[in-house]
N, C-alpha and C positions, 0 to 999 in steps of 0.2 A: 623443171617443168612448172608451168604456171597453173593456177587451179581453175577449176570450172565454177560457174558457167562462163562461156565465151564472153569477154569483156574487152573494153578499151579504156586506157587512161588518157585523158585530154589534159595537157599541161600548157600553161601560157598565161600571160598577163598577171603573173603572181599567184595564180590559182591552179587547182588540180580537181578534176572530177573524174569519176569512174562510171561508166555506162555499161550495163549488161546489154549485149547485142540482141538476144532473142533471135538467133539465126533460125531460120529462114523466114519467119513470119514478121519479125519486127513488131512494133518499133523498138529501137534502143530504149532502155529504161534507166533513169538516173539512180545509181546505187548510194553514191555519196558524192559530196562536194565540199572543197575547202577553199574559200575566198572568191569563188565566182559568184556574181550576184544573179538574181532571177532573169534579168533581160539577157545576160551573157548565156545562161543555160538554155534559154528559149531560142537562141541562135545556133547553139551547138547541136541540140538534138535533131533538127531537120537536116543539118549538114551530115550527121552520121547516117540518118535514115537514107539519104541520097546515095551513100557509099556502102550500105548494108551488105550487099552481095560481095563486093570486094573485100570488106572487112572480114566477113565470115570466111571467105576463101583463103585470106592470109592467115586466120587463126588456125584453120585446119591444116594449112602448110606447115605451120610452126609446130602445132600441138597434136595433130593427128585426130582431132574430134572437134565438134561443135560445142 
């Protein structure tokens, strides 16, 4: 079982970032980032916000809590 709070790992372009989802109120909050630059993070955060409800629903499906 994964740990709280609800979060996602974004992996790509040689980097990884972890965003806390802040289900249901949002917005997702950057917890840590490795090798993503600021412009990349500024593109990722709104994309996560746009999918917040779906991401939170998947988290609950897998883990049983927000």
